[in-house]
C-alpha positions as CSV (number, residue, x, y, z in Angstrom):
1,M,-89.0,-118.7,-17.3
2,N,-88.3,-117.1,-13.9
3,D,-89.8,-113.9,-12.5
4,V,-86.8,-111.8,-13.6
5,D,-87.1,-113.1,-17.2
6,R,-90.7,-112.1,-17.2
7,T,-90.5,-108.6,-15.7
8,W,-87.1,-107.0,-16.4
9,R,-88.6,-105.0,-19.3
10,E,-91.1,-103.5,-17.0
11,A,-88.2,-102.2,-14.9
12,L,-86.9,-99.9,-17.7
13,V,-87.5,-96.2,-16.8
14,P,-86.5,-92.9,-18.4
15,P,-84.1,-90.6,-16.5
16,T,-86.9,-88.0,-16.3
17,M,-89.3,-90.2,-14.5
18,S,-89.9,-89.0,-10.9
19,I,-88.6,-90.9,-8.0
20,R,-92.2,-91.4,-6.9
21,D,-93.3,-93.0,-10.2
22,T,-90.1,-95.1,-10.2
23,L,-91.1,-96.5,-6.8
24,V,-94.4,-97.5,-8.4
25,V,-92.6,-99.4,-11.1
26,M,-90.3,-101.1,-8.6
27,G,-93.3,-102.1,-6.5
28,K,-95.0,-103.7,-9.5
29,T,-92.0,-105.6,-10.7
30,R,-90.8,-106.6,-7.2
31,L,-87.3,-106.7,-8.5
32,K,-85.9,-104.0,-6.1
33,I,-84.2,-102.3,-9.0
34,A,-85.0,-99.9,-11.8
35,L,-83.0,-99.7,-15.0
36,V,-82.6,-96.2,-16.3
37,V,-82.4,-96.1,-20.1
38,D,-82.3,-93.6,-22.9
39,V,-84.8,-93.6,-25.8
40,D,-82.8,-96.4,-27.5
41,N,-82.9,-98.6,-24.4
42,R,-79.2,-98.0,-23.7
43,L,-78.4,-98.3,-20.0
44,I,-77.4,-95.0,-18.3
45,G,-77.9,-95.9,-14.7
46,T,-79.6,-98.1,-12.1
47,V,-81.6,-97.3,-8.9
48,A,-81.6,-100.1,-6.3
49,D,-83.7,-100.6,-3.2
50,G,-81.0,-99.1,-1.0
51,D,-80.6,-96.0,-3.1
52,V,-84.3,-95.2,-2.6
53,R,-84.1,-95.7,1.2
54,R,-81.0,-93.4,1.3
55,S,-82.8,-90.7,-0.8
56,I,-85.7,-90.8,1.6
57,L,-83.4,-90.4,4.7
58,N,-81.6,-87.5,2.9
59,G,-84.9,-85.7,2.4
60,I,-84.8,-85.7,-1.4
61,P,-88.4,-84.9,-2.7
62,T,-90.0,-87.8,-4.5
63,D,-91.1,-85.5,-7.3
64,Q,-87.4,-85.1,-8.4
65,P,-86.3,-87.0,-11.5
66,V,-84.8,-90.5,-10.8
67,K,-81.6,-89.5,-12.5
68,E,-80.8,-87.5,-9.3
69,I,-80.3,-90.7,-7.3
70,M,-79.2,-93.3,-9.9
71,H,-75.9,-95.0,-10.1
72,P,-74.5,-93.6,-13.4
73,N,-71.9,-96.4,-13.9
74,P,-73.5,-99.7,-12.8
75,S,-71.9,-103.0,-13.2
76,T,-73.1,-105.0,-16.2
77,I,-72.4,-108.3,-17.9
78,S,-72.7,-109.6,-21.5
79,P,-75.2,-112.3,-22.6
80,E,-72.2,-114.7,-22.7
81,T,-71.3,-114.4,-19.0
82,T,-71.7,-117.8,-17.3
83,R,-73.9,-118.4,-14.2
84,V,-70.8,-119.1,-12.1
85,D,-69.2,-115.8,-13.1
86,Q,-72.5,-113.9,-12.6
87,I,-72.6,-115.1,-9.0
88,Q,-69.0,-114.3,-8.4
89,I,-69.3,-110.8,-9.8
90,M,-72.3,-110.0,-7.5
91,R,-70.5,-111.5,-4.5
92,D,-67.3,-109.6,-5.1
93,R,-69.1,-106.3,-5.7
94,K,-71.7,-106.9,-3.0
95,I,-74.6,-106.3,-5.4
96,H,-77.8,-108.2,-5.9
97,H,-78.6,-107.5,-9.6
98,L,-76.6,-107.4,-12.9
99,P,-78.1,-105.9,-16.0
100,I,-77.2,-107.8,-19.2
101,V,-76.3,-105.4,-22.1
102,N,-75.3,-106.0,-25.7
103,Q,-72.4,-104.4,-27.6
104,N,-74.4,-101.1,-27.9
105,R,-75.1,-101.1,-24.2
106,Q,-78.7,-101.8,-24.8
107,V,-80.4,-103.8,-22.0
108,V,-81.3,-107.3,-23.1
109,G,-81.8,-108.9,-19.7
110,L,-81.3,-108.9,-15.9
111,V,-80.0,-111.4,-13.5
112,S,-80.7,-111.5,-9.8
113,M,-78.7,-113.2,-7.0
114,D,-82.0,-114.2,-5.4
115,E,-83.1,-116.1,-8.5
116,L,-79.7,-117.7,-9.1
117,L,-79.5,-119.0,-5.6
118,A,-83.2,-120.0,-5.2
119,P,-84.7,-121.1,-3.0
120,R,-83.4,-117.9,-1.4
121,I,-85.1,-117.8,2.0
122,A,-84.1,-120.4,4.6
123,E,-85.8,-120.6,8.0
124,K,-84.5,-117.8,10.2
125,P,-83.9,-118.0,14.0
126,N,-85.8,-114.7,14.4
127,V,-89.3,-114.6,15.7
128,A,-92.2,-112.1,15.1
129,V,-94.7,-110.7,17.5
130,I,-97.9,-109.6,15.9
131,L,-100.2,-107.2,17.9
132,A,-103.7,-108.6,17.2
133,G,-105.6,-107.5,20.2
134,G,-107.1,-104.2,19.1
135,L,-110.8,-103.3,19.3
136,G,-111.0,-102.0,15.8
137,S,-113.5,-99.4,17.0
138,R,-113.4,-97.3,13.8
139,L,-114.5,-100.3,11.8
140,S,-117.6,-101.0,13.9
141,P,-120.0,-102.7,13.3
142,L,-117.7,-105.0,11.2
143,T,-115.5,-105.6,14.2
144,D,-118.3,-106.1,16.8
145,K,-118.3,-109.8,16.2
146,K,-115.1,-110.3,14.2
147,P,-111.6,-109.1,15.3
148,K,-110.0,-106.7,12.8
149,P,-107.1,-109.0,11.9
150,L,-109.7,-111.5,10.6
151,L,-111.4,-109.0,8.3
152,P,-111.1,-110.3,4.7
153,V,-109.0,-108.4,2.1
154,G,-108.4,-110.2,-1.2
155,G,-110.4,-113.2,-0.1
156,R,-108.4,-113.9,3.1
157,P,-108.0,-112.4,6.6
158,V,-105.5,-109.5,6.9
159,L,-103.5,-111.5,9.5
160,E,-103.2,-114.5,7.2
161,T,-101.6,-112.2,4.6
162,I,-99.2,-110.9,7.2
163,I,-98.0,-114.4,8.3
164,R,-97.6,-115.4,4.6
165,Q,-95.3,-112.4,4.0
166,L,-93.3,-113.2,7.2
167,H,-93.1,-116.8,6.2
168,D,-91.8,-115.9,2.8
169,H,-88.9,-114.2,4.5
170,G,-88.0,-117.2,6.7
171,I,-89.9,-116.3,9.9
172,H,-91.5,-119.5,11.0
173,H,-92.2,-118.8,14.7
174,M,-94.7,-116.1,15.6
175,Y,-96.5,-114.8,18.7
176,F,-100.0,-113.4,18.5
177,A,-100.8,-110.9,21.2
178,V,-104.6,-111.2,21.5
179,N,-107.4,-109.6,23.6
180,H,-110.5,-108.5,21.8
181,L,-112.4,-111.6,20.5
182,A,-109.2,-113.7,21.1
183,D,-110.9,-117.0,20.7
184,A,-111.9,-116.2,17.1
185,I,-108.2,-115.7,16.2
186,K,-107.1,-118.8,18.1
187,D,-109.8,-120.9,16.4
188,H,-108.8,-119.7,12.9
189,F,-105.0,-120.1,13.3
190,G,-104.6,-122.7,15.9
191,A,-101.0,-123.6,16.6
192,G,-100.1,-122.6,13.0
193,E,-99.6,-126.1,11.5
194,K,-101.8,-125.5,8.5
195,F,-99.8,-122.4,7.6
196,G,-96.4,-124.0,8.0
197,I,-95.5,-122.0,11.1
198,K,-95.5,-122.2,14.9
199,I,-97.9,-119.8,16.7
200,D,-97.8,-119.1,20.4
201,Y,-100.3,-116.7,22.0
202,I,-99.8,-113.8,24.3
203,E,-103.1,-113.4,26.1
204,E,-103.8,-109.9,27.5
205,N,-106.2,-109.9,30.4
206,K,-106.4,-106.1,30.1
207,R,-105.4,-103.6,27.5
208,L,-101.6,-103.3,27.5
209,G,-101.0,-100.9,24.6
210,T,-98.7,-101.5,21.7
211,A,-95.5,-102.3,23.7
212,G,-96.9,-103.7,26.9
213,P,-97.7,-107.2,25.5
214,L,-94.0,-107.8,25.0
215,G,-93.7,-108.0,28.8
216,L,-95.7,-111.2,28.7
217,L,-93.4,-113.2,26.3
218,A,-92.8,-116.6,27.9
219,E,-89.2,-116.6,26.8
220,V,-86.6,-114.1,25.7
221,P,-85.8,-114.5,22.0
222,E,-82.2,-115.4,21.2
223,E,-82.0,-113.1,18.1
224,P,-83.4,-109.7,17.1
225,F,-87.2,-110.0,16.8
226,I,-89.9,-108.3,14.7
227,V,-92.9,-106.6,16.2
228,M,-95.7,-105.4,14.0
229,N,-99.3,-104.3,14.2
230,G,-101.9,-106.9,13.1
231,D,-103.8,-104.5,10.8
232,I,-101.0,-103.8,8.3
233,L,-100.8,-104.9,4.7
234,T,-97.3,-104.6,3.3
235,N,-94.8,-106.3,1.0
236,V,-91.9,-104.7,2.9
237,D,-88.7,-106.8,2.7
238,F,-88.4,-108.1,6.3
239,S,-85.1,-109.7,5.4
240,D,-83.7,-106.3,4.4
241,M,-85.1,-104.8,7.6
242,L,-83.3,-107.4,9.8
243,N,-80.1,-106.9,7.9
244,Y,-80.4,-103.1,8.2
245,H,-81.0,-103.4,11.9
246,K,-77.8,-105.4,12.3
247,E,-75.7,-103.2,10.0
248,N,-76.6,-100.1,12.1
249,N,-75.9,-101.7,15.4
250,A,-79.3,-100.6,16.7
251,I,-81.1,-101.7,19.8
252,A,-84.3,-100.9,18.0
253,T,-85.3,-100.2,14.4
254,V,-88.5,-98.4,13.4
255,A,-90.0,-98.8,9.9
256,T,-91.0,-95.3,8.6
257,R,-93.2,-94.1,5.8
258,T,-93.0,-90.9,3.9
259,F,-96.1,-88.8,4.6
260,E,-96.8,-85.7,2.4
261,F,-99.4,-83.0,2.7
262,E,-100.1,-79.8,0.9
263,V,-100.5,-76.7,3.0
264,P,-103.7,-75.2,1.5
265,F,-102.5,-71.6,1.9
266,G,-99.6,-69.4,0.9
267,V,-97.0,-69.8,3.6
268,I,-95.2,-66.7,4.8
269,E,-91.6,-66.5,5.8
270,N,-90.6,-63.5,7.9
271,D,-87.3,-61.8,8.9
272,G,-88.6,-59.8,11.8
273,H,-91.4,-57.6,10.5
274,Q,-90.4,-58.0,6.9
275,I,-91.9,-60.7,4.7
276,I,-89.0,-62.3,2.7
277,R,-90.9,-65.1,0.8
278,I,-94.4,-66.4,0.1
279,T,-94.7,-70.0,-1.0
280,E,-98.0,-70.9,-2.5
281,K,-99.4,-74.2,-1.2
282,P,-96.1,-75.9,-0.4
283,V,-95.9,-79.6,0.1
284,R,-94.4,-80.7,3.5
285,Q,-92.8,-84.2,3.9
286,F,-92.4,-86.2,7.1
287,Q,-91.2,-89.7,8.1
288,V,-94.0,-91.3,10.1
289,N,-94.1,-94.5,12.2
290,A,-95.2,-97.5,10.0
291,G,-96.0,-99.8,12.9
292,I,-93.2,-102.4,12.2
293,Y,-90.2,-102.7,14.5
294,V,-87.1,-104.8,15.1
295,F,-85.7,-105.1,18.7
296,E,-82.7,-106.6,20.3
297,P,-83.8,-109.1,23.0
298,E,-82.3,-107.0,25.8
299,V,-85.1,-104.4,25.5
300,L,-87.5,-106.9,27.1
301,S,-85.8,-106.3,30.5
302,R,-87.2,-102.7,30.3
303,I,-90.8,-103.8,30.0
304,S,-92.7,-104.6,33.2
305,S,-95.1,-107.6,33.1
306,N,-98.8,-106.8,32.7
307,E,-98.4,-103.0,32.6
308,H,-99.7,-100.7,29.9
309,L,-97.0,-99.3,27.6
310,D,-97.3,-97.8,24.1
311,M,-94.6,-97.9,21.5
312,P,-94.0,-94.1,21.2
313,E,-93.3,-94.0,24.9
314,F,-91.1,-97.0,24.9
315,I,-89.1,-95.9,21.8
316,S,-88.7,-92.4,23.3
317,A,-87.3,-93.9,26.5
318,L,-84.7,-95.8,24.6
319,I,-83.7,-92.7,22.8
320,D,-83.5,-90.7,26.0
321,D,-81.2,-93.3,27.4
322,G,-78.8,-92.8,24.5
323,K,-79.6,-96.1,22.8
324,A,-79.2,-96.4,19.1
325,V,-82.6,-96.4,17.4
326,A,-82.5,-96.6,13.6
327,G,-85.1,-95.5,11.1
328,F,-85.8,-97.9,8.2
329,P,-87.6,-96.0,5.4
330,I,-89.9,-98.3,3.5
331,H,-91.0,-97.5,0.0
332,E,-92.8,-100.8,-0.6
333,Y,-96.6,-101.1,-0.5
334,W,-98.0,-100.3,2.9
335,T,-101.5,-99.6,4.3
336,D,-103.1,-100.0,7.6
337,I,-106.7,-101.2,7.8
338,G,-108.0,-98.5,10.3
339,R,-111.1,-97.2,8.6
340,L,-113.7,-98.5,6.2
341,E,-112.2,-96.5,3.3
342,D,-108.8,-98.1,4.0
343,L,-110.4,-101.6,3.9
344,N,-112.1,-100.9,0.6
345,H,-109.0,-99.3,-0.9
346,A,-106.8,-102.2,0.1
347,S,-109.4,-104.7,-1.3
348,G,-109.2,-103.0,-4.6
349,E,-105.4,-103.1,-4.7
350,F,-104.8,-106.5,-3.2
351,A,-104.7,-108.5,-6.5
352,D,-102.0,-106.3,-8.0
353,V,-99.8,-106.3,-4.9
354,F,-100.1,-109.7,-3.4
355,S,-100.9,-111.9,-6.4
């Protein structure tokens, strides 16, 4: 029995479920789709991974019911549809899933292109640069003798989980930018053989920021490359992000996360001296930088060797020059290990997310 066979029932959601709670369901099943059904399990719509990303970009609040963003007339198949026909339908319609419904339109299964074509991830020509040279000062004294990327979460170092996730998406060549306690990282990972990858090291002799280490790459990649912070735990779909980058003809793509906070006061709106509205404790929503990027190789010509440069400054310069910089909203699990409470929280969630 494959993963889809085991989990499709968990992907059934009512139309009144919030987008936020639907994301939780999608994260647990890892199917990248939710099947919206009525009380009798009749299919009334689907919500795919891309639908959620578009809703985030369009600013639709995540407390809205999922029916607001679902496809009300999704493609379906019957239990008798052959595997060959299943693949052909998905290819023709450019979709990745097909719900299986009976004569009463009740959901009785789900097929996935990924499962049908397994193994789905071949080795990609893209490389990844992981920024693993930070001091981790906020986690002192834990990081006084051990670099933050080697702190254990779920029984293994954070950086080891990162490379496993990248490897699962076909990224087999990685660069580690190291500085603080660099030898500890090099001793643990070596050249990458025991992890089934190739690792090269970018050694910073001084602090170069979050973009500066790219100026020390020994060779220019031939394809778009991933850059990410070495203290992030996420199950984001790196393959989707690379495809999104290409589809948007971007020179750079920045992964973003939705950040919400509640204003603890009644917010006043004025028209001149007159108050026209008071909103009690409104929730504000922003897209924030998630510390994961895709770049075209040509950006490296803009980075001087051995000079300090941070990502916000670098990205802003690309935007100011009129270059296409895309935002890739991620709804998958994501946390950075910046503080002790983050470390403890991630440890508690690890088994559910990365098992």
